[in-house]
KEKE-3310 file (N, C-alpha, C; in steps of 0.2 Angstrom, whole numbers, plus 5000, padded with zeros to 4 digits):
npx = (4934:4949:4964:4964:4975:4981:4983:4991:5003:5006:5017:5028:5023:5022:5035:5041:5034:5040:5053:5053:5048:5058:5069:5064:5062:5075:5079:5089:5086:5074:5068:5069:5060:5048:5043:5041:5031:5021:5019:5014:5002:4995:4994:4986:4974:4969:4961:4950:4933:4928:4921:4925:4939:4939:4935:4946:4956:4952:4957:4970:4984:4985:4994:4998:4985:4982:4992:4988:4976:4980:4982:4973:4966:4951:4945:4952:4952:4945:4955:4956:4961:4977:4990:5004:5016:5012:5006:5017:5025:5017:5019:5033:5033:5030:5036:5048:5062:5067:5064:5066:5060:5060:5057:5050:5042:5028:5025:5034:5030:5017:5021:5027:5016:5007:5015:5013:5000:4983:4981:4970:4959:4963:4962:4949:4943:4949:4943:4930:4932:4934:4938:4954:4959:4963:4974:4983:4988:4995:5008:5024)
npy = (5135:5128:5122:5105:5095:5084:5086:5098:5092:5083:5080:5078:5067:5057:5056:5051:5039:5033:5032:5023:5012:5010:5007:4995:4986:4985:4991:5003:5016:5029:5031:5018:5012:5018:5012:4999:5001:5007:4996:4986:4993:4993:4979:4975:4983:4978:4968:4972:4980:4996:5003:4996:4999:5013:5014:5008:5017:5028:5027:5030:5041:5057:5058:5044:5040:5046:5040:5027:5027:5032:5032:5021:5008:5006:4996:4985:4968:4961:4953:4938:4936:4929:4918:4924:4924:4924:4936:4944:4943:4950:4963:4964:4964:4976:4989:4981:4982:4992:4989:4985:4977:4967:4950:4951:4961:4964:4962:4971:4984:4983:4983:4996:5004:5001:5006:5019:5024:5024:5009:5003:5008:5004:4990:4989:4993:4984:4972:4973:4971:4960:4942:4939:4951:4956:4947:4951:4963:4959:4958:4949)
npz = (5043:5048:5039:5038:5049:5044:5031:5031:5035:5026:5017:5025:5033:5022:5018:5030:5031:5019:5022:5033:5026:5017:5025:5032:5022:5017:5006:4996:4993:4993:4981:4975:4984:4982:4970:4974:4984:4977:4968:4978:4983:4971:4968:4979:4977:4965:4969:4974:4973:4967:4977:4989:4988:4990:5003:5009:5005:5012:5025:5024:5024:5016:5005:5002:5000:4988:4980:4980:4973:4960:4943:4940:4932:4928:4921:4922:4925:4940:4953:4962:4979:4983:4986:4996:4989:4975:4974:4978:4967:4957:4962:4960:4946:4942:4932:4928:4925:4933:4946:4962:4972:4986:4990:5002:5001:5002:5015:5021:5017:5023:5036:5037:5034:5045:5055:5053:5052:5059:5067:5072:5065:5052:5053:5056:5044:5035:5040:5034:5021:5007:5010:5014:5013:5026:5029:5019:5023:5035:5046:5046)
capx = (4937:4956:4966:4966:4982:4984:4985:4996:5009:5006:5023:5032:5020:5024:5043:5042:5032:5044:5060:5051:5047:5065:5073:5061:5063:5082:5081:5095:5084:5066:5066:5067:5055:5042:5041:5039:5025:5016:5017:5010:4996:4991:4992:4980:4969:4966:4957:4944:4929:4929:4918:4930:4945:4938:4935:4952:4960:4950:4961:4977:4986:4983:4999:4997:4979:4983:4996:4984:4971:4983:4983:4969:4963:4945:4943:4956:4948:4947:4958:4955:4967:4981:4996:5009:5021:5009:5005:5023:5027:5014:5023:5039:5032:5029:5042:5053:5069:5068:5060:5070:5056:5062:5052:5047:5039:5021:5026:5038:5025:5012:5024:5028:5010:5005:5019:5012:4993:4979:4980:4963:4955:4965:4959:4941:4941:4951:4938:4924:4934:4934:4942:4961:4962:4967:4980:4987:4991:4998:5016:5027)
capy = (5129:5128:5116:5099:5094:5078:5089:5102:5089:5077:5079:5075:5060:5053:5055:5046:5032:5030:5030:5017:5006:5009:5003:4989:4982:4984:4995:5008:5023:5030:5030:5011:5011:5021:5007:4994:5003:5007:4989:4983:4996:4990:4972:4975:4987:4973:4963:4976:4984:5003:5005:4994:5002:5020:5013:5007:5023:5033:5027:5031:5048:5060:5056:5037:5039:5048:5035:5021:5027:5035:5027:5015:5006:5003:4991:4979:4963:4960:4947:4935:4936:4923:4917:4929:4923:4926:4944:4948:4942:4955:4969:4964:4964:4983:4992:4976:4984:4997:4986:4981:4975:4961:4945:4953:4968:4965:4963:4977:4989:4982:4985:5003:5007:5000:5011:5026:5025:5021:5002:5001:5010:5000:4983:4989:4993:4977:4967:4974:4969:4953:4938:4939:4958:4957:4944:4954:4968:4957:4958:4943)
capz = (5046:5046:5035:5043:5051:5040:5025:5032:5036:5021:5014:5031:5034:5017:5019:5036:5028:5014:5025:5036:5021:5014:5031:5034:5016:5016:5000:4997:4992:4993:4974:4974:4988:4979:4965:4978:4988:4971:4966:4983:4982:4965:4969:4984:4973:4960:4972:4977:4969:4968:4984:4994:4988:4993:5010:5011:5004:5017:5031:5022:5024:5010:4999:5001:4997:4981:4976:4980:4967:4954:4937:4941:4926:4931:4916:4923:4929:4947:4954:4969:4984:4981:4991:4996:4983:4969:4975:4978:4960:4954:4965:4957:4939:4940:4930:4930:4924:4938:4952:4967:4978:4988:4992:5008:4999:5004:5023:5023:5016:5028:5043:5037:5034:5052:5059:5051:5052:5065:5066:5074:5059:5047:5054:5055:5037:5032:5041:5030:5014:5005:5014:5011:5014:5032:5029:5015:5027:5041:5046:5049)
cpx = (4945:4958:4967:4973:4985:4986:4990:5003:5010:5013:5028:5030:5022:5031:5044:5040:5037:5051:5059:5051:5054:5069:5070:5062:5070:5084:5086:5092:5076:5064:5064:5061:5048:5039:5038:5032:5020:5014:5013:5003:4992:4989:4986:4974:4965:4961:4951:4940:4930:4927:4923:4936:4945:4938:4942:4956:4958:4954:4968:4978:4986:4988:4998:4990:4979:4987:4992:4979:4974:4984:4979:4965:4957:4942:4947:4952:4950:4950:4956:4962:4970:4986:5000:5014:5018:5008:5011:5026:5024:5017:5029:5039:5031:5036:5048:5060:5071:5065:5065:5067:5058:5056:5048:5043:5032:5021:5029:5034:5020:5015:5025:5021:5007:5009:5017:5005:4989:4978:4973:4958:4956:4962:4952:4939:4943:4946:4932:4926:4933:4939:4949:4964:4966:4973:4985:4991:4994:5005:5018:5024)
cpy = (5129:5122:5111:5097:5089:5081:5094:5098:5083:5075:5075:5068:5055:5051:5050:5039:5029:5028:5024:5011:5005:5004:4996:4984:4981:4987:5000:5015:5023:5030:5022:5009:5013:5015:5001:4996:5004:5000:4985:4986:4993:4983:4971:4978:4982:4968:4966:4979:4991:5005:5003:4997:5009:5019:5012:5014:5028:5033:5028:5039:5050:5058:5049:5036:5041:5043:5028:5021:5030:5030:5021:5014:5002:4997:4984:4974:4962:4953:4944:4936:4929:4922:4923:4929:4926:4934:4947:4948:4948:4962:4969:4965:4972:4986:4987:4978:4989:4995:4982:4978:4968:4956:4947:4959:4969:4966:4969:4983:4989:4985:4993:5006:5006:5005:5018:5028:5022:5014:5000:5002:5006:4993:4983:4989:4986:4972:4967:4973:4962:4948:4938:4946:4959:4953:4947:4959:4966:4957:4952:4937)
cpz = (5043:5042:5040:5043:5046:5033:5026:5033:5032:5019:5019:5032:5029:5017:5024:5034:5024:5017:5029:5031:5018:5019:5032:5028:5015:5009:5001:4997:4992:4986:4973:4978:4985:4974:4969:4981:4982:4969:4972:4983:4976:4965:4974:4980:4968:4963:4976:4972:4971:4975:4990:4994:4991:5000:5013:5011:5009:5024:5030:5023:5017:5004:4997:4998:4990:4977:4975:4974:4961:4949:4937:4934:4928:4927:4918:4927:4936:4948:4961:4973:4983:4987:4991:4991:4977:4969:4975:4971:4956:4956:4961:4949:4937:4938:4931:4930:4929:4945:4956:4973:4980:4989:4998:5007:5002:5012:5025:5022:5021:5035:5043:5038:5042:5056:5058:5051:5058:5063:5067:5068:5053:5047:5054:5048:5033:5034:5037:5023:5013:5009:5010:5012:5020:5032:5024:5019:5034:5041:5049:5046)
residu = (MET:PRO:VAL:PRO:PHE:GLU:TYR:LYS:ARG:ALA:SER:MET:ALA:PHE:GLU:GLN:PHE:MET:LEU:ASP:ALA:ARG:ASP:ILE:SER:GLY:LEU:ALA:THR:THR:HIS:GLN:THR:TYR:THR:MET:VAL:GLN:GLY:VAL:PHE:GLN:ALA:PHE:ARG:ARG:ARG:LEU:ASP:VAL:LYS:GLU:ALA:ILE:ARG:PHE:ALA:ASN:VAL:LEU:PRO:PRO:VAL:LEU:ARG:ALA:LEU:PHE:VAL:ALA:ASP:TRP:ASP:LEU:ASP:GLU:PRO:ARG:ARG:PRO:PHE:ALA:ASP:ARG:ALA:THR:MET:THR:HIS:GLU:VAL:GLN:ALA:LEU:ARG:PRO:ASP:HIS:ASN:PHE:ALA:PRO:ASP:SER:SER:VAL:GLY:SER:VAL:ALA:ALA:ALA:LEU:ARG:ARG:ASN:ILE:ASP:GLN:VAL:ALA:LEU:ASP:ARG:VAL:LEU:ALA:SER:LEU:PRO:PRO:GLY:ALA:LEU:ALA:PHE:TRP:GLN:VAL:GLY)
# end
């Protein structure tokens, strides 16, 4: 079997996602964007059990999938979905001295993600997750 296309172009797909997330959020660099994306993924991941998180990760492109599961503390208590402001504060708390995530960070990452993956597959998975998952990834 040949190498799947998504793996052959993983770096290019990641770069395009990062550029989109940077531009949508108004950040200056993809370095700033990386921390924002990582914070958004961690805030979402804290609200899922492992099986749910793997289902979600399976709709992500390879590099985003890796970022979503990287450095996961499986002993961290699961949190309930909260209002957008509370979850945005979590995003902004990651490496606070080097975090430029705007108040729109969750929506910005959601918009970039939806621009770069199969939205039907994403929504199908989100519908199978706890209440609040679909709203987390809504844009606008």
